[in-house]
ZATORMAR-799633 format. One record per atom (N, C-alpha, C, O): x, y, z; residue number from 0; atom name. Coordinates in Angstrom, 2 decimals. Example, Ala and Ser with C-alpha at 12.3 -4.5 7.8 and 13.67 -1.06 7.14 Angstrom:
% residues 2
[rec [13.19,-5.69,7.80],0,N]
[rec [12.30,-4.50,7.80],0,CA]
[rec [13.20,-3.30,7.80],0,C]
[rec [14.24,-3.32,8.46],0,O]
[rec [12.85,-2.25,7.08],1,N]
[rec [13.67,-1.06,7.14],1,CA]
[rec [12.90,0.03,7.87],1,C]
[rec [13.41,1.14,8.04],1,O]
% end
This chain:
% residues 98
[rec [0.84,-1.18,0.00],0,N]
[rec [0.00,0.00,0.00],0,CA]
[rec [0.89,1.24,0.00],0,C]
[rec [1.81,1.36,0.81],0,O]
[rec [0.61,2.16,-0.90],1,N]
[rec [1.38,3.38,-1.00],1,CA]
[rec [0.87,4.40,0.02],1,C]
[rec [-0.33,4.65,0.09],1,O]
[rec [1.77,4.99,0.81],2,N]
[rec [1.33,5.99,1.79],2,CA]
[rec [0.85,7.26,1.09],2,C]
[rec [1.33,7.60,0.00],2,O]
[rec [-0.09,7.94,1.71],3,N]
[rec [-0.59,9.21,1.17],3,CA]
[rec [0.46,10.30,1.37],3,C]
[rec [1.07,10.40,2.43],3,O]
[rec [0.65,11.10,0.35],4,N]
[rec [1.49,12.27,0.47],4,CA]
[rec [0.59,13.44,0.84],4,C]
[rec [-0.16,13.94,0.00],4,O]
[rec [0.67,13.87,2.07],5,N]
[rec [-0.22,14.92,2.56],5,CA]
[rec [0.27,16.32,2.21],5,C]
[rec [-0.41,17.30,2.52],5,O]
[rec [1.44,16.42,1.57],6,N]
[rec [1.94,17.74,1.20],6,CA]
[rec [1.28,18.27,-0.07],6,C]
[rec [1.36,19.46,-0.36],6,O]
[rec [0.62,17.39,-0.83],7,N]
[rec [-0.05,17.80,-2.06],7,CA]
[rec [-1.37,17.04,-2.17],7,C]
[rec [-1.48,16.06,-2.90],7,O]
[rec [-2.37,17.51,-1.43],8,N]
[rec [-3.65,16.79,-1.35],8,CA]
[rec [-4.40,16.77,-2.67],8,C]
[rec [-5.15,15.83,-2.93],8,O]
[rec [-4.21,17.77,-3.52],9,N]
[rec [-4.96,17.85,-4.78],9,CA]
[rec [-4.64,16.67,-5.71],9,C]
[rec [-5.44,16.34,-6.58],9,O]
[rec [-3.48,16.04,-5.53],10,N]
[rec [-3.13,14.91,-6.38],10,CA]
[rec [-4.05,13.72,-6.15],10,C]
[rec [-4.10,12.80,-6.97],10,O]
[rec [-4.77,13.72,-5.04],11,N]
[rec [-5.66,12.62,-4.70],11,CA]
[rec [-7.11,12.89,-5.09],11,C]
[rec [-8.00,12.17,-4.65],11,O]
[rec [-7.36,13.90,-5.89],12,N]
[rec [-8.71,14.25,-6.33],12,CA]
[rec [-9.21,13.26,-7.37],12,C]
[rec [-8.49,12.89,-8.30],12,O]
[rec [-10.45,12.82,-7.21],13,N]
[rec [-11.10,11.98,-8.20],13,CA]
[rec [-12.20,12.78,-8.88],13,C]
[rec [-12.97,13.46,-8.21],13,O]
[rec [-12.27,12.72,-10.19],14,N]
[rec [-13.30,13.39,-10.97],14,CA]
[rec [-14.24,12.31,-11.50],14,C]
[rec [-13.81,11.37,-12.17],14,O]
[rec [-15.51,12.45,-11.20],15,N]
[rec [-16.53,11.48,-11.61],15,CA]
[rec [-17.53,12.14,-12.53],15,C]
[rec [-17.92,13.29,-12.30],15,O]
[rec [-17.94,11.45,-13.56],16,N]
[rec [-19.00,11.95,-14.44],16,CA]
[rec [-20.28,11.22,-14.05],16,C]
[rec [-20.33,9.99,-14.09],16,O]
[rec [-21.29,11.97,-13.69],17,N]
[rec [-22.57,11.40,-13.26],17,CA]
[rec [-23.43,11.05,-14.47],17,C]
[rec [-23.16,11.52,-15.58],17,O]
[rec [-24.43,10.24,-14.26],18,N]
[rec [-25.34,9.87,-15.37],18,CA]
[rec [-25.96,11.08,-16.02],18,C]
[rec [-26.25,11.08,-17.22],18,O]
[rec [-26.17,12.12,-15.23],19,N]
[rec [-26.76,13.35,-15.75],19,CA]
[rec [-25.80,14.11,-16.67],19,C]
[rec [-26.20,15.03,-17.38],19,O]
[rec [-24.54,13.70,-16.65],20,N]
[rec [-23.52,14.40,-17.43],20,CA]
[rec [-22.74,15.41,-16.59],20,C]
[rec [-21.70,15.90,-17.02],20,O]
[rec [-23.24,15.71,-15.40],21,N]
[rec [-22.54,16.63,-14.52],21,CA]
[rec [-21.25,16.00,-14.01],21,C]
[rec [-21.10,14.78,-13.98],21,O]
[rec [-20.33,16.85,-13.61],22,N]
[rec [-19.04,16.40,-13.09],22,CA]
[rec [-19.02,16.62,-11.57],22,C]
[rec [-19.43,17.66,-11.08],22,O]
[rec [-18.54,15.61,-10.86],23,N]
[rec [-18.43,15.66,-9.40],23,CA]
[rec [-16.97,15.40,-9.05],23,C]
[rec [-16.39,14.42,-9.50],23,O]
[rec [-16.38,16.26,-8.25],24,N]
[rec [-15.01,16.08,-7.78],24,CA]
[rec [-15.06,15.63,-6.32],24,C]
[rec [-15.80,16.20,-5.52],24,O]
[rec [-14.27,14.63,-5.99],25,N]
[rec [-14.15,14.16,-4.61],25,CA]
[rec [-12.69,14.35,-4.23],25,C]
[rec [-11.79,13.82,-4.87],25,O]
[rec [-12.48,15.12,-3.16],26,N]
[rec [-11.11,15.42,-2.74],26,CA]
[rec [-11.03,15.62,-1.24],26,C]
[rec [-12.04,15.79,-0.56],26,O]
[rec [-9.79,15.59,-0.74],27,N]
[rec [-9.58,15.87,0.67],27,CA]
[rec [-9.90,17.32,0.97],27,C]
[rec [-9.72,18.20,0.12],27,O]
[rec [-10.39,17.56,2.16],28,N]
[rec [-10.65,18.93,2.63],28,CA]
[rec [-9.31,19.61,2.88],28,C]
[rec [-8.35,18.98,3.33],28,O]
[rec [-9.26,20.88,2.59],29,N]
[rec [-8.07,21.69,2.85],29,CA]
[rec [-8.45,22.85,3.75],29,C]
[rec [-9.63,23.22,3.82],29,O]
[rec [-7.48,23.45,4.46],30,N]
[rec [-7.80,24.56,5.36],30,CA]
[rec [-8.58,25.70,4.69],30,C]
[rec [-9.40,26.34,5.34],30,O]
[rec [-8.34,25.95,3.40],31,N]
[rec [-9.06,27.02,2.70],31,CA]
[rec [-10.54,26.70,2.50],31,C]
[rec [-11.31,27.57,2.09],31,O]
[rec [-10.95,25.47,2.78],32,N]
[rec [-12.35,25.06,2.61],32,CA]
[rec [-13.21,25.35,3.84],32,C]
[rec [-14.40,25.05,3.84],32,O]
[rec [-12.64,25.93,4.88],33,N]
[rec [-13.35,26.10,6.15],33,CA]
[rec [-14.69,26.83,5.98],33,C]
[rec [-15.71,26.34,6.46],33,O]
[rec [-14.70,27.97,5.32],34,N]
[rec [-15.94,28.75,5.20],34,CA]
[rec [-16.95,28.02,4.32],34,C]
[rec [-18.15,28.01,4.63],34,O]
[rec [-16.49,27.42,3.23],35,N]
[rec [-17.40,26.66,2.36],35,CA]
[rec [-17.99,25.47,3.12],35,C]
[rec [-19.16,25.13,2.92],35,O]
[rec [-17.20,24.85,3.96],36,N]
[rec [-17.69,23.72,4.75],36,CA]
[rec [-18.74,24.19,5.75],36,C]
[rec [-19.74,23.50,5.96],36,O]
[rec [-18.53,25.35,6.36],37,N]
[rec [-19.54,25.90,7.28],37,CA]
[rec [-20.83,26.20,6.51],37,C]
[rec [-21.92,25.90,7.00],37,O]
[rec [-20.73,26.78,5.32],38,N]
[rec [-21.93,27.06,4.52],38,CA]
[rec [-22.67,25.77,4.21],38,C]
[rec [-23.90,25.72,4.28],38,O]
[rec [-21.92,24.72,3.89],39,N]
[rec [-22.53,23.42,3.61],39,CA]
[rec [-23.31,22.92,4.83],39,C]
[rec [-24.46,22.50,4.71],39,O]
[rec [-22.68,22.95,6.00],40,N]
[rec [-23.37,22.47,7.20],40,CA]
[rec [-24.58,23.33,7.56],40,C]
[rec [-25.60,22.82,8.01],40,O]
[rec [-24.46,24.63,7.37],41,N]
[rec [-25.60,25.51,7.64],41,CA]
[rec [-26.76,25.21,6.69],41,C]
[rec [-27.92,25.41,7.05],41,O]
[rec [-26.45,24.73,5.48],42,N]
[rec [-27.50,24.46,4.49],42,CA]
[rec [-28.21,23.13,4.72],42,C]
[rec [-29.27,22.89,4.14],42,O]
[rec [-27.65,22.27,5.56],43,N]
[rec [-28.30,20.99,5.85],43,CA]
[rec [-29.59,21.21,6.62],43,C]
[rec [-29.74,22.20,7.33],43,O]
[rec [-30.51,20.29,6.47],44,N]
[rec [-31.76,20.38,7.22],44,CA]
[rec [-31.46,20.18,8.72],44,C]
[rec [-30.44,19.61,9.10],44,O]
[rec [-32.37,20.66,9.55],45,N]
[rec [-32.24,20.50,11.00],45,CA]
[rec [-32.10,19.01,11.34],45,C]
[rec [-31.26,18.64,12.16],45,O]
[rec [-32.91,18.18,10.70],46,N]
[rec [-32.85,16.74,10.95],46,CA]
[rec [-31.49,16.14,10.58],46,C]
[rec [-30.95,15.32,11.32],46,O]
[rec [-30.93,16.56,9.44],47,N]
[rec [-29.61,16.06,9.02],47,CA]
[rec [-28.53,16.44,10.02],47,C]
[rec [-27.69,15.62,10.38],47,O]
[rec [-28.55,17.70,10.46],48,N]
[rec [-27.55,18.13,11.45],48,CA]
[rec [-27.73,17.37,12.76],48,C]
[rec [-26.75,16.99,13.40],48,O]
[rec [-28.97,17.15,13.16],49,N]
[rec [-29.22,16.40,14.39],49,CA]
[rec [-28.72,14.97,14.26],49,C]
[rec [-28.08,14.46,15.18],49,O]
[rec [-28.99,14.32,13.14],50,N]
[rec [-28.55,12.94,12.94],50,CA]
[rec [-27.03,12.81,12.94],50,C]
[rec [-26.50,11.79,13.38],50,O]
[rec [-26.34,13.81,12.46],51,N]
[rec [-24.88,13.75,12.42],51,CA]
[rec [-24.24,13.98,13.77],51,C]
[rec [-23.21,13.39,14.09],51,O]
[rec [-24.85,14.85,14.57],52,N]
[rec [-24.22,15.27,15.83],52,CA]
[rec [-25.02,14.91,17.07],52,C]
[rec [-24.61,15.23,18.19],52,O]
[rec [-26.15,14.25,16.89],53,N]
[rec [-27.00,13.83,18.01],53,CA]
[rec [-27.36,15.01,18.91],53,C]
[rec [-27.43,14.88,20.13],53,O]
[rec [-27.59,16.15,18.29],54,N]
[rec [-27.99,17.33,19.02],54,CA]
[rec [-28.26,18.48,18.07],54,C]
[rec [-27.86,18.44,16.90],54,O]
[rec [-28.92,19.49,18.57],55,N]
[rec [-29.24,20.66,17.75],55,CA]
[rec [-27.97,21.50,17.58],55,C]
[rec [-27.28,21.82,18.55],55,O]
[rec [-27.69,21.84,16.34],56,N]
[rec [-26.49,22.61,16.05],56,CA]
[rec [-26.71,23.34,14.73],56,C]
[rec [-27.20,22.75,13.77],56,O]
[rec [-26.35,24.61,14.68],57,N]
[rec [-26.53,25.40,13.47],57,CA]
[rec [-25.34,25.24,12.54],57,C]
[rec [-25.50,25.19,11.32],57,O]
[rec [-24.15,25.16,13.11],58,N]
[rec [-22.93,25.02,12.32],58,CA]
[rec [-21.92,24.21,13.11],58,C]
[rec [-22.15,23.87,14.27],58,O]
[rec [-20.82,23.91,12.47],59,N]
[rec [-19.76,23.17,13.16],59,CA]
[rec [-19.11,24.07,14.21],59,C]
[rec [-18.75,25.20,13.90],59,O]
[rec [-18.95,23.58,15.43],60,N]
[rec [-18.17,24.36,16.41],60,CA]
[rec [-16.74,24.52,15.89],60,C]
[rec [-16.26,23.67,15.14],60,O]
[rec [-16.06,25.57,16.29],61,N]
[rec [-14.72,25.86,15.78],61,CA]
[rec [-13.77,24.69,15.97],61,C]
[rec [-12.99,24.38,15.07],61,O]
[rec [-13.81,24.02,17.11],62,N]
[rec [-12.91,22.89,17.36],62,CA]
[rec [-13.19,21.74,16.38],62,C]
[rec [-12.26,21.11,15.88],62,O]
[rec [-14.47,21.49,16.11],63,N]
[rec [-14.83,20.42,15.17],63,CA]
[rec [-14.43,20.80,13.75],63,C]
[rec [-13.96,19.95,12.99],63,O]
[rec [-14.61,22.06,13.38],64,N]
[rec [-14.19,22.53,12.07],64,CA]
[rec [-12.68,22.33,11.89],64,C]
[rec [-12.24,21.92,10.82],64,O]
[rec [-11.92,22.61,12.92],65,N]
[rec [-10.46,22.41,12.86],65,CA]
[rec [-10.12,20.95,12.59],65,C]
[rec [-9.20,20.67,11.84],65,O]
[rec [-10.87,20.02,13.20],66,N]
[rec [-10.64,18.59,12.95],66,CA]
[rec [-10.94,18.25,11.49],66,C]
[rec [-10.23,17.45,10.88],66,O]
[rec [-11.99,18.84,10.94],67,N]
[rec [-12.37,18.57,9.56],67,CA]
[rec [-11.29,19.01,8.58],67,C]
[rec [-10.98,18.29,7.63],67,O]
[rec [-10.72,20.19,8.79],68,N]
[rec [-9.86,20.78,7.77],68,CA]
[rec [-8.39,20.40,7.87],68,C]
[rec [-7.60,20.78,7.01],68,O]
[rec [-8.01,19.66,8.90],69,N]
[rec [-6.60,19.25,9.02],69,CA]
[rec [-6.49,17.75,8.76],69,C]
[rec [-6.57,16.93,9.67],69,O]
[rec [-6.30,17.42,7.51],70,N]
[rec [-6.22,16.03,7.05],70,CA]
[rec [-5.00,15.35,7.67],70,C]
[rec [-3.89,15.89,7.68],70,O]
[rec [-5.25,14.15,8.20],71,N]
[rec [-4.18,13.35,8.77],71,CA]
[rec [-3.92,13.60,10.23],71,C]
[rec [-3.26,12.80,10.89],71,O]
[rec [-4.44,14.70,10.76],72,N]
[rec [-4.26,15.01,12.17],72,CA]
[rec [-4.96,13.94,13.00],72,C]
[rec [-6.17,13.73,12.86],72,O]
[rec [-4.21,13.27,13.86],73,N]
[rec [-4.73,12.18,14.70],73,CA]
[rec [-5.40,11.10,13.85],73,C]
[rec [-6.40,10.51,14.25],73,O]
[rec [-4.82,10.85,12.66],74,N]
[rec [-5.31,9.82,11.74],74,CA]
[rec [-6.77,10.01,11.33],74,C]
[rec [-7.48,9.03,11.14],74,O]
[rec [-7.20,11.24,11.21],75,N]
[rec [-8.55,11.56,10.75],75,CA]
[rec [-8.46,12.18,9.36],75,C]
[rec [-7.54,12.95,9.06],75,O]
[rec [-9.42,11.83,8.54],76,N]
[rec [-9.45,12.33,7.17],76,CA]
[rec [-10.86,12.75,6.82],76,C]
[rec [-11.82,12.08,7.19],76,O]
[rec [-10.98,13.86,6.11],77,N]
[rec [-12.27,14.33,5.63],77,CA]
[rec [-12.17,14.54,4.12],77,C]
[rec [-11.17,15.06,3.62],77,O]
[rec [-13.21,14.13,3.42],78,N]
[rec [-13.29,14.38,1.99],78,CA]
[rec [-14.58,15.13,1.71],78,C]
[rec [-15.56,15.02,2.46],78,O]
[rec [-14.57,15.89,0.63],79,N]
[rec [-15.77,16.61,0.20],79,CA]
[rec [-16.06,16.27,-1.25],79,C]
[rec [-15.15,15.99,-2.04],79,O]
[rec [-17.33,16.32,-1.58],80,N]
[rec [-17.79,16.16,-2.96],80,CA]
[rec [-18.22,17.54,-3.43],80,C]
[rec [-19.00,18.22,-2.76],80,O]
[rec [-17.72,17.94,-4.59],81,N]
[rec [-17.95,19.30,-5.09],81,CA]
[rec [-18.51,19.23,-6.50],81,C]
[rec [-18.07,18.44,-7.33],81,O]
[rec [-19.50,20.09,-6.76],82,N]
[rec [-20.08,20.24,-8.10],82,CA]
[rec [-20.21,21.73,-8.41],82,C]
[rec [-20.30,22.56,-7.50],82,O]
[rec [-20.21,22.04,-9.67],83,N]
[rec [-20.50,23.41,-10.09],83,CA]
[rec [-22.02,23.56,-10.15],83,C]
[rec [-22.69,22.85,-10.90],83,O]
[rec [-22.55,24.47,-9.36],84,N]
[rec [-23.98,24.75,-9.36],84,CA]
[rec [-24.15,26.22,-9.71],84,C]
[rec [-23.68,27.10,-8.99],84,O]
[rec [-24.81,26.47,-10.82],85,N]
[rec [-24.95,27.84,-11.34],85,CA]
[rec [-23.59,28.51,-11.47],85,C]
[rec [-23.44,29.70,-11.20],85,O]
[rec [-22.59,27.72,-11.90],86,N]
[rec [-21.26,28.26,-12.13],86,CA]
[rec [-20.41,28.45,-10.89],86,C]
[rec [-19.30,28.96,-10.97],86,O]
[rec [-20.93,28.05,-9.73],87,N]
[rec [-20.20,28.22,-8.48],87,CA]
[rec [-19.82,26.85,-7.93],87,C]
[rec [-20.67,25.97,-7.82],87,O]
[rec [-18.54,26.66,-7.58],88,N]
[rec [-18.09,25.41,-6.97],88,CA]
[rec [-18.75,25.28,-5.60],88,C]
[rec [-18.55,26.13,-4.73],88,O]
[rec [-19.54,24.21,-5.42],89,N]
[rec [-20.35,24.05,-4.22],89,CA]
[rec [-20.15,22.67,-3.60],89,C]
[rec [-20.15,21.66,-4.32],89,O]
[rec [-19.98,22.61,-2.30],90,N]
[rec [-19.88,21.33,-1.60],90,CA]
[rec [-21.28,20.72,-1.56],90,C]
[rec [-22.23,21.35,-1.11],90,O]
[rec [-21.38,19.48,-2.02],91,N]
[rec [-22.68,18.79,-2.05],91,CA]
[rec [-22.66,17.54,-1.17],91,C]
[rec [-23.68,16.86,-1.04],91,O]
[rec [-21.53,17.24,-0.56],92,N]
[rec [-21.43,16.09,0.33],92,CA]
[rec [-20.09,16.06,1.01],92,C]
[rec [-19.14,16.70,0.56],92,O]
[rec [-20.02,15.33,2.10],93,N]
[rec [-18.76,15.17,2.83],93,CA]
[rec [-18.77,13.85,3.56],93,C]
[rec [-19.82,13.27,3.82],93,O]
[rec [-17.58,13.38,3.88],94,N]
[rec [-17.44,12.14,4.64],94,CA]
[rec [-16.18,12.26,5.48],94,C]
[rec [-15.22,12.94,5.11],94,O]
[rec [-16.20,11.59,6.62],95,N]
[rec [-15.04,11.61,7.52],95,CA]
[rec [-14.64,10.19,7.87],95,C]
[rec [-15.48,9.29,7.98],95,O]
[rec [-13.36,10.02,8.05],96,N]
[rec [-12.81,8.77,8.51],96,CA]
[rec [-11.94,9.08,9.73],96,C]
[rec [-11.10,9.98,9.69],96,O]
[rec [-12.16,8.36,10.78],97,N]
[rec [-11.34,8.61,11.96],97,CA]
[rec [-11.28,7.42,12.86],97,C]
[rec [-10.63,7.47,13.91],97,O]
% end
């Protein structure tokens, strides 16, 4: 198994073409994604946020956001799925491994 090179996360980006013809990029989260990630979480339904965190929450607490955006820290990894929506790169999904 080849170890991940965390100095260049963009090299691990996967580009997928959906049945609709749209393009979806799946990549590791980077520190510059912090605000976009907060917008994504704020856009989730109340039920979705509750199911993820087992409590009412409007956005990610700062400490949790820090865990999301620092790939490899304490062997935790976060990836995001991104699509262009109305010409704007938008996070449409995320996953964490820890």
